[in-house]
RODO-2510 file (C-alpha; in nm, 4 decimals, decimal comma):
residues 96
     n   res          X          Y          Z
     1     x     0,0000     0,0000     0,0000
     2     x     0,1501     0,3327    -0,0995
     3     x     0,0402     0,6438     0,0786
     4     x     0,0987     1,0116     0,1169
     5     x     0,2286     1,2426    -0,1492
     6     x     0,5381     1,0363    -0,2249
     7     x     0,4759     0,8332    -0,5397
     8     x     0,7023     0,5375    -0,6059
     9     x     0,9870     0,6141    -0,8493
    10     x     0,9627     0,4614    -1,1946
    11     x     1,1608     0,1407    -1,2515
    12     x     1,5274     0,2067    -1,3269
    13     x     1,6227     0,2388    -1,6900
    14     x     1,9938     0,1811    -1,6386
    15     x     2,1986     0,0454    -1,3493
    16     x     2,5663     0,1291    -1,3099
    17     x     2,7505    -0,0784    -1,0500
    18     x     3,0715     0,0035    -0,8674
    19     x     3,2707    -0,0560    -0,5482
    20     x     3,3312     0,1859    -0,2645
    21     x     3,6824     0,2550    -0,1335
    22     x     3,6090    -0,0098     0,1310
    23     x     3,5203    -0,2657    -0,1367
    24     x     3,1433    -0,2678    -0,0811
    25     x     2,9093    -0,2926    -0,3789
    26     x     2,7280     0,0273    -0,4693
    27     x     2,5133     0,1372    -0,7606
    28     x     2,3562     0,4307    -0,9391
    29     x     2,0082     0,3829    -1,0852
    30     x     1,8671     0,6038    -1,3594
    31     x     1,4994     0,6369    -1,2680
    32     x     1,4550     0,9531    -1,4733
    33     x     1,3019     0,7915    -1,7786
    34     x     1,5347     1,0068    -1,9898
    35     x     1,7824     0,7340    -2,0974
    36     x     2,0815     0,9306    -1,9685
    37     x     2,4170     0,8486    -2,1308
    38     x     2,6023     0,5687    -1,9529
    39     x     2,9341     0,7646    -1,9456
    40     x     2,7600     1,0459    -1,7527
    41     x     2,6188     0,7966    -1,5031
    42     x     2,9592     0,6288    -1,4630
    43     x     3,1208     0,9699    -1,4025
    44     x     2,8584     1,0594    -1,1412
    45     x     2,8993     0,7237    -0,9634
    46     x     3,2792     0,7722    -0,9584
    47     x     3,2296     1,1185    -0,8040
    48     x     2,9973     0,9774    -0,5379
    49     x     3,2492     0,7041    -0,4545
    50     x     3,5356     0,9571    -0,4383
    51     x     3,3263     1,1747    -0,2042
    52     x     3,2637     0,8717     0,0210
    53     x     2,8886     0,9217    -0,0238
    54     x     2,7960     0,5572     0,0456
    55     x     2,7829     0,3714     0,3769
    56     x     2,7764     0,5162     0,7254
    57     x     2,9615     0,8394     0,7984
    58     x     3,0374     1,0193     1,1230
    59     x     2,8384     1,3368     1,1822
    60     x     2,8495     1,6171     1,4330
    61     x     2,5553     1,6830     1,6649
    62     x     2,4441     1,9813     1,4542
    63     x     2,4278     1,7564     1,1461
    64     x     2,2290     1,4813     1,3153
    65     x     2,0327     1,2721     1,0665
    66     x     1,8739     0,9440     1,1697
    67     x     2,0771     0,6468     1,0471
    68     x     1,9332     0,4970     0,7329
    69     x     1,7666     0,8164     0,6104
    70     x     1,8422     0,9006     0,2471
    71     x     2,0198     1,2212     0,1551
    72     x     1,8991     1,4418    -0,1290
    73     x     2,0792     1,6695    -0,3709
    74     x     2,0268     1,8080    -0,7191
    75     x     2,2586     1,7566    -1,0150
    76     x     2,2539     1,8958    -1,3637
    77     x     2,3154     1,6659    -1,6588
    78     x     2,3054     1,8455    -1,9894
    79     x     2,0383     2,1133    -1,9691
    80     x     1,8150     1,9273    -1,7212
    81     x     1,8151     1,9240    -1,3419
    82     x     1,7708     1,5899    -1,1600
    83     x     1,7052     1,4891    -0,8009
    84     x     1,9823     1,2665    -0,6618
    85     x     1,8809     1,0409    -0,3739
    86     x     2,1682     0,8672    -0,1943
    87     x     2,1025     0,5781     0,0401
    88     x     2,3461     0,3477     0,2177
    89     x     2,4726     0,1548    -0,0877
    90     x     2,2738     0,2972    -0,3769
    91     x     2,1879     0,6258    -0,5398
    92     x     1,9175     0,7069    -0,7891
    93     x     1,8392     0,9878    -1,0274
    94     x     1,4836     1,1109    -1,0747
    95     x     1,3386     1,3943    -1,2787
    96     x     1,3135     1,7142    -1,0798
***
């Protein structure tokens, strides 16, 4: 049962897999429906890995976020803006 104002994202069109610096599997899913170019998705995944965006990270008290909550950002690919949702071992792109 889905509820609220948060519709389920569309099924991913492309999955790009990688490994974090600690060797854990991670992935980037293109849920935009725009058939984004694979090289752009690979570049974005590499940037997320380099920024240590996956897994648990230490935070200060002022930055407290419950463990397991996704983080959100926006990225521009070409002329379009996308919502980037990063969870523990996966990230996905959605239309903004």
